N, C-alpha and C positions, 0 to 999 in steps of 0.2 A: 550213574554208577561209574566208579573209577575203572573197574575191570568187568567187562561184560562176560567174557568166557576165558577160562584158564585151562589151557591144554598142558597136561603134565607128561604125556607120552606121545610118541610119534605114531602117525597112522601108517607109517611105512612097514613093509614086511622086512624080515631079517635079510632076505636076499637083496632087497632094494637098498637097505643100509649098506651092505657089503659093496654093492655096486656104486654107492655114492650118489644115487639119483635124488632128484628133488622130491620133497614131500608137499602135499597140498592140504590146506585146511579151509573149510567153508564156514563162514559166520552168517547166520540168518538173523536179520533185524526186522522187527515189526514196529514201524514208527506210529506214534499216536498224536503227534503234533506236527503240523506242516512247517517245513523249514529246511535248512541245509545242515546236514550232519557231517562231522569230521570223525573218522575212525582211525585210531592209531594201533598198530600191531607191533609188538616188541618181543624180544627174548631176553631173559635175565642173564646178567653177568656173574651172578652168585652161584658157586658150585659147591657141592658136597663131595669130598674125596676126589675133587677134580674130574668127576664123572657126571653126577646128576645135578641138573639145575634146580634151584630152589624156587618154588612158585612165589612170585612177587609182583607187585605193581611196577609200572615203568619208573625207572630212575634215570637220571642223567647219565649218559654214557652207554645205556643199553642199545643194542642193535634194534632199529625200528624203521617203519615206513607208515605214511598216512595216506588215506584216500577220502574223498568226499562224495556225497550224493544228496540230491534235493528231492523232496516229496511234498505232496499237498498242493492245493489250488491249481490243479492241472486243467480242470474245466472251469471256464469263466462265464459260460452262458448255456442255456438249454432252450430250445424252441419247439413247440408243438404245432403241427400243421396237418390239414386233411389231405391225405394222399389220394383219396377217392371221395366221391360225392356222398351226401348224407344218406343214411340207410332207412329202411322201414323197420318197424318194431317186430319182435318175435321171429328173428332169423337166427340160425345157428352160427353164422359167421359175423356179419355186421360190417361196420365201416372200418377202413384201414387208416390208422393215424401214424404219421411220421414223426420221429423224435430226432432232432438235429443238435449235436453238441458243438460248441466252440471250444476246442481243446480235446483232450483225451482223458478218460477215467483212469485214475491211478489205483494203487493198492488200497483195498478197503474203502473205495469210493463207489457210489451207485446212484441211480436215479429212481425215485419212488413215484409210481403213477397211482393216483386216486381220483375219485369223482364225487359228486354230491348226490348221486342217485342210489336208492336202495334196491332197484330192480335191474341194474346194468351189470355186465360182467366183462372182464378183459381176457384176451387170449394173447399170450406173448409169442412173438416169432422168435423162438429160442435158437434156431439155426437156419441158415440159408446158404445155398450155393448158387451157381449160375443157372441151375436147372430145377432145383427143388427148394422147398421151405418146410420147416417143421414148426408146428404150433402146439403150445401147451393147452391144457384144459381150462375151463372157465375158472376165474378167480375174482375176488372183489377188489384186489389191488395187485400191483406188480412191483417187483424190484428188478431193475435192469442193471446189469454189470457190464464190464468192458467186453465180455464175450458175446453180448447181444448187439454190439455195434460193429459196423464195418465202415471205415473211412468216416467215422463220426456220425453215422446214420443208423438208427434202429427203428423197428416197426412193432406195432401191436394192433389187434382188432378189438373193437368195442361193440357189443350187442346189448339189446335191451328188450325186456318183455313188455315194456310200456311205451306208449307214444308220448314223448316229452322232450324238453330241452335239457341237456346235460352239460355241466361244466367240468372239464377234465383238468387236472392239475399235475404238473411234473415238478418234483422238489428234490434238491440235493440230499443224499443220505449217506450214512457211514461217516467217513472222514470229510466228505464233501459238504461245504457250507449249505445250510438250508435256505440261505438267502438267494441261492441260484434256483430260480423257479420260472415256470411258464404256465399259462392257462389257455384253454381252447374251448369255445362253446360250440356244441353240435346238437342237431335235432334228429329225433326219430319220428318218422311219419307213420300214420295209421295205414296199415297194409290192406289193399283190396285184392282179394284172391278170386279171379274169374274162373268160370267153369272151363272155358276153352281158350287157348291162345294160339293164333296163327301168325307166323313171322313172314315178312316179305320185305323187298326193297321199298323205299319210300316212293310216293307218287312223283315227287320232284325228280328223284333219281331216274325213275323209269322214263319220264318225259325227256330227260337229257341223255337217254341211252345208257343209263347206269351212273352211279356216283363216281366222282373223280378218283382215279387210282384203283378202280375195281373192275374186274372182268364182268361181274354181274351176279346177282343173287340167284341161286338155283337150289331148290329142294333142301333148305336148311343149311346150305353151305355157301361160302363166299370166298373168292380168291382176291387178295389185295396185293398191290404193288409194295415192294420193300421200301418205296419212297412215300407211301400213303401214311398220313398221321391221324386221320379221323375216319370213323366208320359209323354209318347211320342206317337204321332199319325201322320198319313200322310193325308194331305188335297190334294185331286186331283181336279184340277180346269180346266176350259176352257183355251185354249192356251194363255199364257202370254209370259214373257221373264224372263229367269234366272236372278235373281238379283232384280226383282220386289218385292214389299212388299204387302202382304195381311194384313188386319186388323183382329186381334184376340181379341174378347171381352171375358173377364173372369169374371164370377159371382163367387166370392170367398165365397161360402156359409158358410164355417166353419172358414174362416180367416186364412187358412193354407198356402196360396200362397202369400198374401200381408201383412198379419198382422192385417187386418181389416175385421171382419166377416160381411157378407152380402153386401160387397162392389163390384161394377163392375168397372173394369179398362180395358184399351186396350193396346195391345203391337203389334209391327210390326214384322211379321215373313217373312224372305226372302225366295223366291222361289228358290229351288235348281236346278230345271229344268224348262222347259217351261210349265210343267203341274203339278208339285208337290211342296208342301212346307211342311216342318216338323214342327209340332206344339208341343212345349214342355212347360210343366208347372211344376215348382218345388214346391212341396207342401207335407209336412209330414201329411198325413191324419190320425192323431193319434186316432180320435174318430169315432166309427161306425156311418154310416149315410151319408147323402149328403155331399160331399167335395167341388166340384166345377163343373161348366159347362163352357166349352170353345166353342165359336161360331166364325166361320170364315165368315166374311162378304162377301156376294155375292148377286146377284139377287135372287138366291136360296141359303140360308145359309147352311153351314155344321156345325153340332152340335155333341158334345160328352159330356155326363153327367157322372161324375165319383162319385161313392159311395164307402165308405170304409167298410171293414168287418174284424173282428178279425180273425187271422189264427186259423185253427182247424185241427187236425189230419185227414188225408183223405186216404192215400194209404200206403201200404207196398209192396215193390218191391224187388226182388232179384237183387243185385248189379252187376255192370260191368262184372267181369270175372267169377262169379259163375253162373253156368247154372241152370235152373229149373229142368232139367233131367240130371243125371250124372252117371258115373260108378266109382266103387271103388273096390279095392282088398279085399279079405276076411281079416277081422281084421284091416283094414285100418282106419285111422282117417281123416274125411272129414271136412275141414274148410268151413263153410257156412256164407254168409253175406247178410243182407237185409238192406234197407234204408227206413226210415219212413219220409213221406213228408206231408205237409199241402196242402190245395186246391190251393195254389199259387205256387206249385212245389218247395217250400223251405223245406230244411231238418229240422226236428223237433228234437232238442237236448234234452237230459236228460228226455226222456219219456220212459215208460216201454213197453216192448214187451214180450209176453208169448210164450213159445216154447213147442211143444208137438210132440212126435214121435209115429207113428203107424207102424205096420208090424213087420219086423225082429227084430228091437231094440225098441219095444214098451216101452214108458216111463210110470212109475207108478204115476208120479206127474209132473205137468207143471214146467218148468224152467222160471224164470222171470229175464230179463236183461234190463238195461237202455241203451238208445242210447247215443253215444258219441257226441262231438261237431258238427260232420258232419251228425248227424241223423242215424248213422250206428250201427247195432248190429252184432257182430261176434260170432258164436257158433260152437263148434267142436262136430261133431257126430262120436263117435268111435264105430266101429262094434264089438259087443260082440259075434257074431256067428262064425261058422267055415264053411269049404267047405261042411261039412255034413249037415248043417242046411238046412231044406227043403225050408223055406221062404228066397228068395233071394232079397227082396226089403224092404226098409224103406222109409216112407214118413214123412218128417219133416215139420210141419206147424208153421208159425210165425204169431201171431195175435197182432196188435197194438192198443189195447183199442177199440175205436170206428172206427178205421181206416181201417177195413177190414183185409185181411190176404193174405199170399203168401206161396206157398209150394215148397219144393225141394224134388224130388224123386231120391233116390240112389239105383241103381241096382248093386248087388255085384257079382263079378266073380273072377277068379284067377288073379294073379299079372300081367299077360300079358295084361289084360283088353280086350283080343281079338284082339289086335293090331298086324297086320302083316307088315305094312309099314307106314312110315311117310315121307312126302316131305315138304321142307321149301322153300318158295318163298320170295326172297328179292329184293331190287332195282337193284342188279347186276346180278340176275339170268339169264337174257336174253342177257347180254353183250357178244359181240363177238369181234374178232379182227377188223372187219369192222366197227362196231358201236362204239367201244371204251368203256370206263368206264363210268357208270352212277354215278354221284357224288351227295351226300346229303349234305346240308348246315349245317354249325356249327353256332349255335346262340351265339354270343358274345355281343349282345346288351341288353338283358333283365336284369333288376336288380334282377330278381328272379333266375338267374343262367342259366346254359347250357340247362336246360329243357325248357326254354322259360317262358313267363308270365303264372301265374297260371290260368288265364282265357282263354288262347289260346296257349296251349302247342305246341311246335315245335317238336313233336315226329315223328319218321318214322315208318311206319307199316311193319311188316314181318308176313307172313301167313303160318301156318302149316296145311297140309291136312292129315287126318288119315284114313286108310282103313284096312279092314280085309283081310283074306286069299283069298277071292273071288274078291277082288278089290272094294267091296262096302264100301261107306263112313260110319264112325262110329260117332254117336253123343254122347254127354255127357262124352267124354274122357278128363281127365285133362292133359293138355300139359304144361310142364315146360320149360321156356325160360331162357337162361343164356349166359353170355360172361365172359371170363377171360382176355380179352385184355384191356390194360390200356387206359384210355381216352374215354371209351365207357361204356354204361350201359343199362340194361333193366329196364323200369319203374316198380317200386315196385308193382303197382296196376295191372300190366300185366305180372307178373312173372309166374303165373299159370292161364291159361285160359282154359275153357271147350269148346269143339267143339260143334257147333250148328248142326242144321238139315242137313246142307250141308257138315258136316265133317270137317269144318275148324275152326281154332282158330287163332285170330289176336292179336299179341302182339305189344307193342310200345317200340321203342329203340331210343337212342340218343347218340351223341358223342361230345367231346369238344377238341380232338386233331386230326389233319389230319392223314389219312391213311386208309387202308383197315382193318376193324374189323370183327372178326368171331363171329357168334352167333349160338347157338345150341338149338334145340327143341327136347324134350324128351317126349314120350308117352308110357306107359307100359314099355317094355324092348327095345323099338326101339328109335333111335335118328337120327337126320339129321342136317347138318351144312350148313349155308349160310353166305354170307358176305354183308357188307354195307361199301361203300367207302365214307368217310367224308372228306370234305375240306372247308375252308373258301371261301365263294362266291358261294357255291352251284353248280347247274347244269352248269352254264356258267363259273364259276370261277371269275366272276366280279360283282356278285349280291349285295355285301355288303361292298363297300369301306368305308362307314362311321363307320364301326366297327373297324377301325384302332385306335390303342392306342399309339404306339411308332414307331418312325423312327430312323434308325441308318445309318451311312455312313462309308465306308471304301475306302481309297484312294490308288491307285496304279498307279504311273506315272502321266499321266494327266487324268486318269479315276476315277470318283467318283461313286461308286455303293451304292445306297440308298435302304434300305430294310424296308418295312412296315410290322408290325405285330399287331395282335389283343391282347386282354388282356390274352388269353390263350397261346400266343406264336406262333400262326399260322400265316403264311405269308398272306398278304391281297393284292389282285389285284385290279386294277382300281382306285388306290389312286392318285389324281392329286397332282403334286409337282411343286414348282416354285423356281428357283435359282436366287440369286442376289449376288453381290460381292462388296467388297471395294478394293481400289488399282486400278491398270490399266490392270490387266489380263483380258482375254476374254474367253467366252464359245466357243465351237466349232462353226464355222461359223462367228466368230468375234463379237458376240453380248455381251452386258453387262448383259443380263438376259437370262434365258432359262426355258422352261416348259417341263415336262415329266410326264408320267403316269406309275405306276407300272404294270408289266405284270402278267401272271398267276403264275409266281414263286415269286411274291411279290417284285420284284426289278425293279429299273430304273437306267439307266446310264447317267451321265452328263460328258461331256468332257470339260476340262478347261486348257487353256494355260497360264502359268505364265507370268507376266509383268516385267517391270523394277523395280518395288517396290513390297514389300510383299502384298499379297491379302488374304482376308478372304471370303470364299464362304459359304453362308447360304442357306440351302434348307428348304422350309416351305411347309407343307401339307395343302391342301384345294383348290388350284387353279393352273392352268398351265399358267395363264396370268398375275397374280398380287399376291401380298401378301394377303392371305385370312384373314378374321376376326378370332379372337382368338377362340379356342375350336372347331376346325373341328373334327367331329366324337367324339372320346374319348381322343383326344390328349391334351385337357386342363383339364382333370380330375385329382384330387388328388388321392393318393394311397387309395384304398378301397372304393372310392366314385363312384356313378353311374351317377353323374352330373358334369357339368363344374365347375371349381373352382370359377367362378364368380357368380354362383347361390346363392341366398340369403339363401336357405336351402340346406345344404349338405347331400344328401341322400346316405346312405351306401348300399352296396350290401346286399341282404337278406342273413342272416346267414344260414349255412347249417343245415337242419333237415332231418334225415334219414326217408325214406318212410316205410310204412307198406302195408299190403295186401289191405287196404281200403283207405289209404291216401298217395298220391304220394310224393316223396321227393322234397324238394325245396332247393335253394341256392347252387346247385352243382357248385364247382369252385369258391366259394366266396372269398377265399384267393388269387386267381390268378387275382389280380387287381392292378398292379404296377402303380405308378404315370405316367401319360401320358406326352409326349413331342411333340410339334407341329413343332419344327425346330431343325436342327442340323447344326453345323458349322465345317469347315475344313480349315486349314491354308496352304498357298502356299508361299514359299520363293521366293524372286525376282529371276527371270531367271531360276528357278528350278521347273520342273514338279514333 
């Protein structure tokens, strides 16, 4: 159109005209083609009686101005994703689906949501704030406009009266191109509805004193740290079947689980046994107050309501190997450590602790130290007295702000500490000719090194018992543990341990090369020695075949000896091997293939008879009956890597960091990680073994 709108009268009032004020005109344009539009606005120079302008199209010389705007193609992509886990069938809410736009919806553009099911329904999240969400009623399809998105993200619920797999489709609608599309497949599980549901903390959590970042489950409520991101509980139900699915309804009060505050959704939780299901909700409850409520559907429901609370200093405790009562020689320096924790049992880093001594070495002023990254403060109390000093005792008090206090009592004596004897109990102490050697496993599987994973160390315990001249046990005696044997070590956090009320001190040791290692325990002027026998495969010698990293082969005559070793160079037993060949030679027994398993010495023998043409025999680890998939154990790892070479992320072994009295070493043996090989080949000339 040449002229879209022709104004022939001014919208100004008479008073406005007299005052000479500006007038304003609004032009509304509804585009139906994507592109850039140029709009020209002009006033005619043709007048009637020099007063009234004649309506006319723009002509050269007319007063005018132009402006432009662009519309269309504002969204370039749409993506559907599951904001929550799959749901059970026949629930009123269902699974929450997230819709993410690349770009923003423009005028008369929308996203149409459909699926391939005749029994499913959608509920649009039509409005949401930081505290609430509004959902529309059930409908067979949805049209989402710009008002349903915030920062390019919108949500809807899908529920279904049938247990089936459903494909959801999002398609551009209105002026938005229908080529902009996304699909998502989701499943609805058959719902098992038990008669009675009882909620509790998981057995693992109870054994650990409660799950990480939680005060502890009590009477259907739980309190979580604002730093906690996961929450796990056990639903105990009337008898069902392992693999059944119970329906869990989550009221996401703070929007930390789903992304939508105040929304309720359901997800399907599989029963691990006939009577229990693990209920897990991932939610970073970063704000204090109500976080979420999870309800397991039953004739009588099971409910747990979770609130969040900011961590606060709560306890000061003497750490691991430092006793609360100890002995020291006159003039000795005693290294004392305490740990500061919050109400969720998490260490509080970079927080001050004040230290005061009373008694023999009374302090004139408090000492203030800050906790390290592990919440630990280490303080050295040096004795300033002599044997002649009447007071033989110091009491050191550690106070952590509002977190309470802990004390260490030091009783001073001569350098012998009253120790008359020390005995050391190790895994091999009771070994006899009849019973044989008790072996301890070498850990070659952990990316953290020979000590094992930092969360579950594979240390071995050795125990020292300290007694006086009358045979009575002595408490508070520092016992120092050490070894000089290569390929073995004492954990740094257990290098010095104080005896408890029973006179014992327990240290932790580990090894990464096979053999019998000697360990020494020293208390006062007395020492005792014991041994620990390490080997790959532990007690049976066959416990860890998947820790194999390399296989080699040596040929002598018609015998092929294959040896399997771990990354530390120890032989590995129990490794399945499969032999194949080219040419026409045969394995012992006349077969074209052969399977063997490495013995306790880490070797297996294949017999091969040469044929009339040259043969190549290839031995592969992973199976005794067929060629196994790549990467059996560590045989597919690259040098220095803790994962198979086919893994998308190549994770290196943890770099070695020496331990201290309060933090154990990690990464022991990090450089002992050659490239793995899953197969080895040997050549046989024709007619020659």
